C-alpha positions as CSV (number, residue, x, y, z in Angstrom):
1,X,75.6,-45.7,-236.5
2,X,72.2,-46.5,-236.0
3,X,72.5,-49.0,-233.6
4,X,74.7,-46.9,-231.5
5,X,71.9,-44.3,-231.5
6,X,69.3,-46.8,-230.6
7,X,71.1,-48.9,-227.9
8,X,73.3,-46.3,-226.4
9,X,72.1,-45.7,-222.6
10,X,69.4,-48.6,-223.1
11,X,67.6,-46.2,-225.6
12,X,66.6,-44.1,-222.6
13,X,68.3,-40.7,-223.2
14,X,66.7,-37.7,-224.7
15,X,69.1,-38.3,-227.8
16,X,68.1,-41.6,-228.6
17,X,67.1,-42.9,-231.9
18,X,63.3,-43.6,-232.0
19,X,63.2,-44.3,-235.6
20,X,65.3,-45.5,-238.4
21,X,64.5,-44.2,-241.7
22,X,66.2,-46.5,-244.3
23,X,65.6,-46.8,-248.2
24,X,63.5,-49.6,-248.9
25,X,66.1,-51.1,-251.3
26,X,68.2,-51.9,-248.1
27,X,65.7,-52.2,-245.5
28,X,65.7,-55.8,-245.3
29,X,69.4,-56.0,-245.0
30,X,69.4,-52.9,-242.6
31,X,66.8,-54.9,-240.4
32,X,68.8,-58.1,-240.4
33,X,72.0,-56.4,-239.5
34,X,70.6,-54.5,-236.6
35,X,68.7,-57.3,-235.3
36,X,72.3,-59.4,-235.3
37,X,73.9,-56.4,-233.5
38,X,71.1,-56.3,-230.7
39,X,71.3,-60.1,-230.2
40,X,74.9,-59.6,-229.7
41,X,74.5,-57.2,-226.9
42,X,75.3,-58.2,-223.3
43,X,71.9,-57.4,-221.3
44,X,72.4,-57.3,-217.4
45,X,74.0,-55.1,-214.7
46,X,74.9,-51.9,-216.5
47,X,77.8,-51.3,-214.0
48,X,79.6,-54.3,-215.3
49,X,82.1,-53.3,-218.1
50,X,81.0,-56.0,-220.7
51,X,77.4,-55.1,-220.3
52,X,75.8,-53.0,-223.1
53,X,72.3,-52.6,-222.1
54,X,70.9,-52.6,-218.4
55,X,67.2,-52.5,-217.2
56,X,64.6,-50.0,-218.3
57,X,64.5,-47.2,-216.1
58,X,61.0,-47.6,-214.5
59,X,57.5,-49.1,-215.1
60,X,56.3,-46.4,-217.5
61,X,59.0,-46.9,-219.7
62,X,58.5,-50.8,-219.8
63,X,54.9,-50.0,-220.6
64,X,55.9,-47.8,-223.5
65,X,58.2,-50.6,-224.8
66,X,55.3,-53.0,-224.8
67,X,53.0,-50.6,-226.5
68,X,55.6,-50.0,-229.2
69,X,56.5,-53.6,-229.6
70,X,53.0,-55.0,-229.7
């Protein structure tokens, strides 16, 4: 469920998960499984049926991603 909330609509809707609150005892496993799921997502033209994640909506969103990831 966490992956769906994070990656649905490329994470660019008002209901997207911004944070995942995970108990410390399972955090490493959760992170590994979430990363594995993310690696398997097809990224490209969102109108293609097999694509799960399209491009960011604009430069502002791109800048926000860079701020969060950096």
